[in-house]
C-alpha positions as CSV (number, residue, x, y, z in Angstrom):
1,M,219.2,262.9,153.1
2,K,217.5,261.2,156.0
3,D,220.5,259.0,156.9
4,C,222.8,262.0,157.2
5,I,223.3,265.1,159.4
6,I,224.8,268.4,158.6
7,E,227.0,270.2,161.2
8,C,230.0,272.4,161.5
9,A,233.4,270.8,161.3
10,T,235.9,270.9,164.2
11,L,239.6,270.3,164.5
12,K,238.8,266.6,165.3
13,D,237.7,266.2,161.7
14,V,241.0,267.2,160.0
15,D,242.1,263.6,159.3
16,D,238.6,262.6,157.9
17,L,238.4,265.7,155.7
18,L,241.9,265.1,154.3
19,R,241.0,261.5,153.5
20,L,237.8,262.6,151.8
21,Y,239.4,265.2,149.5
22,F,242.2,262.7,148.7
23,L,239.7,260.0,147.9
24,V,237.9,262.3,145.4
25,Y,240.8,264.3,143.9
26,Q,244.0,262.3,144.9
27,N,246.8,264.8,144.9
28,N,245.3,267.1,142.2
29,Y,243.1,269.3,144.3
30,P,244.2,272.9,143.6
31,L,243.0,274.5,146.9
32,P,245.6,274.1,149.7
33,L,242.9,274.9,152.3
34,C,241.5,271.4,151.6
35,S,244.7,269.5,151.1
36,D,247.2,271.0,153.6
37,R,246.8,270.0,157.2
38,Q,248.2,273.2,158.6
39,Q,246.0,275.5,156.5
40,M,242.9,273.3,157.2
41,S,243.5,273.4,160.9
42,A,244.0,277.2,160.9
43,A,240.7,277.6,159.0
44,L,238.8,275.4,161.4
45,S,240.1,277.5,164.2
46,S,239.2,280.9,162.6
47,P,236.1,282.9,162.9
48,D,236.5,283.8,159.2
49,Y,235.4,280.4,158.1
50,R,232.2,278.4,158.4
51,W,233.0,274.8,157.5
52,Y,230.0,272.4,157.0
53,V,230.2,268.7,156.8
54,T,227.7,266.0,156.2
55,R,228.0,262.8,158.4
56,N,226.5,259.4,157.8
57,K,224.5,258.8,161.0
58,A,225.3,255.1,161.0
59,N,229.1,255.4,161.5
60,A,229.7,259.2,161.8
61,Q,231.7,259.1,158.5
62,I,232.1,262.5,156.8
63,V,230.6,262.1,153.3
64,G,230.4,265.8,152.3
65,S,232.2,269.1,152.8
66,A,231.5,272.7,151.9
67,V,233.6,275.7,153.0
68,F,232.3,279.3,153.4
69,E,235.1,281.8,153.7
70,M,234.0,285.2,155.2
71,E,235.3,288.7,155.0
72,L,233.3,290.0,157.9
73,F,234.2,293.7,157.6
74,H,232.8,293.9,154.1
75,K,230.1,291.3,154.7
76,I,231.1,289.2,151.8
77,G,231.6,285.4,151.6
78,K,233.0,282.8,149.3
79,L,231.7,279.3,148.8
80,T,234.5,276.8,148.0
81,G,235.8,273.3,148.6
82,V,232.5,271.5,147.9
83,V,233.1,267.7,147.7
84,V,230.9,264.6,148.1
85,H,232.0,261.0,148.7
86,P,231.4,259.0,145.5
87,D,229.0,256.6,147.3
88,F,226.7,259.4,148.3
89,R,226.3,261.4,145.1
90,Q,222.9,261.8,143.6
91,H,221.5,262.3,147.2
92,H,221.5,266.1,147.3
93,V,224.4,266.1,149.8
94,A,226.1,269.2,148.3
95,I,222.9,271.1,147.6
96,D,221.7,270.6,151.2
97,M,225.0,271.8,152.7
98,I,225.0,274.9,150.4
99,K,221.4,275.7,151.3
100,R,222.2,275.3,155.0
101,G,225.2,277.6,154.7
102,T,223.5,280.4,152.7
103,Q,220.4,280.3,155.0
104,E,222.5,280.8,158.1
105,L,225.0,283.3,156.7
106,L,222.6,285.4,154.6
107,G,219.4,285.0,156.7
108,S,218.1,287.2,159.5
109,G,221.0,287.9,161.9
110,G,223.5,286.4,159.5
111,P,226.9,288.2,159.1
112,L,227.0,288.5,155.3
113,N,225.3,290.5,152.5
114,S,226.4,288.3,149.7
115,I,228.2,285.0,149.0
116,Y,229.9,284.3,145.7
117,T,231.5,281.2,144.1
118,T,233.3,280.1,141.0
119,T,232.8,276.8,139.1
120,R,234.7,275.0,136.5
121,T,233.1,274.5,133.0
122,I,234.2,271.0,132.3
123,S,230.6,270.1,133.1
124,R,227.3,271.9,133.9
125,G,226.7,269.9,137.1
126,P,228.4,272.2,139.6
127,Q,226.8,275.3,138.0
128,I,223.3,273.9,138.2
129,M,223.9,272.7,141.8
130,V,224.6,276.3,142.9
131,L,222.0,278.0,140.7
132,K,219.4,275.8,142.3
133,D,220.1,277.5,145.6
134,G,219.3,280.9,144.2
135,F,222.8,282.1,143.1
136,I,222.7,284.6,140.2
137,P,225.0,284.3,137.2
138,L,227.5,287.2,137.1
139,G,230.0,286.3,134.4
140,I,232.8,284.1,133.1
141,F,236.6,284.2,133.4
142,P,238.2,282.8,130.2
143,N,241.6,281.1,130.7
144,A,241.6,282.0,134.4
145,H,243.4,279.0,135.8
146,K,245.4,276.1,134.4
147,L,244.9,272.6,135.6
148,K,245.6,270.3,132.7
149,E,244.7,273.0,130.3
150,Y,243.7,276.7,130.7
151,E,240.1,276.7,131.8
152,T,237.2,279.1,131.9
153,L,235.4,279.6,135.2
154,T,231.9,281.0,136.0
155,L,231.1,283.5,138.6
156,M,227.8,283.7,140.5
157,A,226.5,285.1,143.8
158,K,223.6,285.0,146.2
159,F,222.4,288.0,148.2
160,R,220.8,288.8,151.5
161,E,217.2,289.8,150.9
162,G,216.9,293.5,150.2
163,T,220.6,294.0,149.3
164,L,220.2,294.5,145.6
165,E,217.3,296.9,146.1
166,K,219.7,299.3,147.9
167,R,221.9,299.9,144.8
168,P,222.1,303.5,143.6
169,P,221.2,304.4,139.9
170,L,223.7,303.0,137.4
171,P,226.6,305.4,136.7
172,P,227.4,306.3,133.1
173,V,229.8,303.7,131.6
174,P,232.0,303.6,128.5
175,E,230.2,302.3,125.4
176,K,232.0,298.9,125.4
177,I,231.1,298.3,129.0
178,A,227.4,298.7,128.4
179,P,226.7,295.2,127.0
180,I,227.7,293.4,130.2
181,V,225.7,295.8,132.2
182,K,222.7,295.0,130.0
183,V,223.2,291.3,130.6
184,L,223.2,291.8,134.3
185,N,220.1,293.9,134.1
186,S,218.4,291.1,132.2
187,Q,219.5,288.6,134.9
188,L,218.0,290.9,137.6
189,R,214.9,291.6,135.4
190,I,215.7,295.3,135.3
191,K,214.5,297.3,132.3
192,D,216.5,300.5,132.9
193,E,218.6,301.9,130.1
194,V,222.3,301.9,130.6
195,P,223.7,305.4,130.6
196,L,226.8,306.0,128.5
197,A,229.8,308.1,129.5
198,K,231.6,310.2,127.0
199,V,235.1,309.2,127.6
200,P,237.8,309.9,125.0
201,S,240.3,307.1,124.2
202,A,243.2,309.2,125.6
203,P,245.0,309.6,128.9
204,R,243.6,312.1,131.3
205,T,245.9,315.1,131.6
206,A,243.8,317.7,133.4
207,W,244.9,316.6,136.9
208,T,247.2,313.7,137.0
209,T,249.0,312.4,140.1
210,L,252.1,311.6,138.1
211,T,254.9,314.1,137.4
212,S,256.1,312.3,134.3
213,R,254.7,313.4,130.9
214,P,251.4,311.7,129.9
215,D,253.1,310.4,126.6
216,E,256.2,309.1,128.5
217,E,256.5,305.4,128.7
218,L,257.2,304.0,132.2
219,D,259.6,301.2,132.9
220,F,258.6,298.7,135.6
221,E,260.4,296.2,137.9
222,L,258.7,293.3,139.8
223,I,259.4,292.7,143.5
224,D,258.5,289.1,144.4
225,A,258.9,289.3,148.2
226,P,255.5,288.4,149.9
227,K,256.3,289.6,153.4
228,F,257.8,292.9,152.3
229,V,255.0,293.5,149.8
230,L,252.3,292.9,152.4
231,R,254.0,295.2,154.9
232,R,254.3,298.0,152.4
233,F,250.7,297.4,151.3
234,N,249.4,297.9,154.8
235,E,251.6,301.0,155.2
236,T,250.3,302.5,151.9
237,F,246.6,301.8,152.4
238,T,245.3,302.5,155.8
239,D,241.6,302.7,154.8
240,P,240.0,299.2,154.7
241,Y,238.0,300.3,151.6
242,D,241.2,301.0,149.7
243,R,242.4,297.5,150.5
244,F,239.3,295.9,149.2
245,F,239.8,292.8,147.1
246,P,238.1,289.9,148.9
247,F,240.2,286.8,149.8
248,H,243.4,288.0,148.0
249,T,246.6,289.1,149.8
250,P,249.2,290.8,147.7
251,N,252.5,289.0,147.3
252,L,254.0,290.9,144.3
253,L,254.8,294.6,144.0
254,I,255.1,296.0,140.5
255,S,256.9,299.4,140.7
256,S,257.8,301.9,138.1
257,T,261.5,302.6,138.2
258,N,260.9,306.3,138.8
259,G,259.0,305.5,142.0
260,E,255.7,307.1,140.9
261,V,253.5,304.0,140.4
262,E,253.1,301.0,142.7
263,I,250.8,298.1,141.8
264,F,250.1,295.6,144.5
265,S,249.2,292.2,143.1
266,Y,248.6,288.6,143.9
267,L,250.4,286.1,141.6
268,N,249.8,282.4,141.6
269,H,253.1,281.1,140.3
270,A,251.8,277.7,139.5
271,D,249.5,278.8,136.6
272,G,250.4,282.4,136.0
273,Y,247.1,283.9,137.4
274,L,247.6,287.5,138.5
275,T,245.1,289.8,140.1
276,V,245.7,293.5,140.8
277,V,244.7,294.2,144.4
278,A,245.4,297.9,144.6
279,L,247.3,300.8,143.0
280,N,248.7,303.9,144.6
281,V,247.5,306.0,141.6
282,P,244.2,305.9,139.6
283,I,244.3,303.6,136.6
284,Y,243.4,306.4,134.2
285,T,246.9,307.9,134.8
286,L,248.3,304.8,133.0
287,G,246.6,305.6,129.7
288,G,248.2,306.5,126.5
289,G,250.1,303.3,126.1
290,R,251.7,303.3,129.5
291,L,250.4,299.8,130.3
292,R,252.1,298.3,127.3
293,P,255.6,297.9,128.8
294,L,254.0,296.6,132.0
295,L,252.1,293.9,130.2
296,N,255.3,292.9,128.3
297,K,257.1,292.6,131.7
298,M,254.3,290.4,133.1
299,R,254.4,288.1,130.1
300,S,258.2,287.7,130.4
301,M,257.8,286.4,134.0
302,G,255.2,283.8,133.1
303,V,251.9,285.7,133.8
304,S,249.2,284.3,131.6
305,Y,246.0,285.9,133.0
306,I,245.4,289.4,134.6
307,E,242.3,290.4,136.5
308,V,241.3,293.9,137.7
309,L,238.4,294.5,140.1
310,I,237.2,298.1,139.6
311,G,234.2,300.2,140.7
312,L,231.6,300.6,137.9
313,E,231.6,304.4,138.4
314,H,235.3,304.8,137.3
315,A,234.5,305.4,133.6
316,E,237.9,307.0,132.7
317,S,239.9,304.1,134.2
318,L,237.5,301.6,132.6
319,Q,238.2,303.2,129.2
320,V,242.0,303.0,129.8
321,L,241.6,299.2,130.5
322,V,239.5,298.7,127.4
323,D,242.2,300.6,125.3
324,A,244.7,298.1,126.8
325,Q,242.6,295.2,125.5
326,F,241.1,294.2,128.9
327,L,237.6,292.7,128.5
328,P,234.6,293.0,130.8
329,S,234.2,289.4,132.1
330,A,231.9,289.6,135.1
331,I,230.0,292.2,137.1
332,Y,229.2,292.0,140.8
333,P,226.3,294.2,141.9
334,A,226.1,295.6,145.5
335,M,229.5,294.0,146.2
336,I,230.3,296.3,149.2
337,E,228.8,299.3,151.0
338,I,230.7,302.5,150.8
339,N,229.5,305.7,152.6
340,G,226.0,304.2,152.9
341,R,225.6,303.0,149.3
342,K,226.0,299.6,147.7
343,A,228.7,299.7,145.1
344,D,228.8,297.7,141.9
345,F,232.2,296.3,140.7
346,L,233.3,295.1,137.3
347,L,236.0,292.4,136.7
348,M,238.1,293.3,133.8
349,T,240.4,290.6,132.5
350,R,243.1,290.0,129.9
351,T,244.4,286.6,128.9
352,L,247.9,286.4,127.5
353,E,247.3,282.9,126.1
354,P,245.2,281.9,123.1
355,L,241.6,281.4,124.0
356,N,240.4,277.8,124.1
357,F,236.7,277.1,124.6
358,V,236.9,273.5,123.3
359,G,234.8,271.2,125.5
360,M,233.5,274.0,127.7
361,Q,230.0,273.5,129.1
362,V,228.0,276.3,130.5
363,E,224.4,276.5,131.8
364,R,222.4,278.6,129.4
365,S,222.1,281.6,131.8
366,F,225.8,282.2,131.4
367,K,225.7,282.3,127.6
368,P,224.9,286.0,127.3
369,Y,228.1,286.8,129.3
370,L,230.1,284.5,127.0
371,D,228.5,286.1,123.9
372,Q,229.3,289.7,124.9
373,Y,232.9,288.6,125.7
374,I,233.4,286.9,122.4
375,E,231.9,289.8,120.4
376,M,234.2,292.3,122.2
377,W,237.2,290.0,121.6
378,K,236.4,289.8,117.9
379,G,236.1,293.5,117.7
380,M,239.5,294.0,119.3
381,H,241.4,291.3,117.5
382,L,239.6,290.6,114.2
383,E,237.6,293.5,113.0
384,T,240.7,295.8,113.1
385,L,242.6,293.5,110.7
386,E,243.3,295.2,107.4
387,V,243.8,293.1,104.3
388,F,245.6,294.6,101.3
389,N,245.6,293.3,97.8
390,E,248.7,294.7,96.2
391,Y,249.1,291.9,93.7
392,R,247.7,292.7,90.3
């Protein structure tokens, strides 16, 4: 827009930014970063954020905002907090800020290999806005967050030129993971066949890190003490790659009562969103029904949605999650570089609330992800239903 200029925000802009977000969302904006003065000031002072604003040249008024959060070690970024003043919509304000940010952060000399974002599905506008800048659809998160109702989010990402070409060949995956991999291949215009892994639906017993019997149920307790949990997390995982889950810090420790299993998680108490950040044992050691009492414990404390980020090469652990009725929701290619290779990650999710797609709007490129999710959900919950006619 000719009457506006895009630049990086400073601490002097805090008041104007708070007013802008309040004008558009009142007190309903779910991201504290854009509604809390202290968090906003900390972000504007941090090298881990690039905060762009659009100013009206006539009066220096901020009419648009877009935040890029960066994890510089892993070279991954997140686009969030995009907002435009109502009087300046339909003028490409948001699109221009997103384009400026991705060009600077993913371009030659930029610090990132990829930037991802999530969008709500109450309308297609935000999805189309980001797709126009070259973001690639990667999946959907049904029932991920609750605002007025539980909502589905989309996931998409944009990559530095040449990043996707450095991925290794696809590893063998369990049969029920293959459909989402095929959807991604279609998005990337890749015609390769998806190799299947022969993984039995049973716990791995050949070399387990647990001393308890594979058929023994584990009891779990939840430790909701954020500072303690973060300290223990840092003590347990010293390798940055073992700590990898971008932009999530564990605040909840789920521990088996025998001390063998520790699951570090982030829980949003407001809407019951829980994501597993790291475990001290491989997920495959929790097969054979061991996850069942854990899921019951989570449900009892108000958890409504569980998300696990896992490398695509971990076929046995993926099968254990499938057996526990986790569904492949999104796939992120070349997410990080480990030992010189780009690693693909899969997001496995399970909702503990009834699915509700009423009123959801998705851009057509997301429909294949939604279709494979629904088909797998039906296979788990409907096709196993047995009907008996004992009345004669």
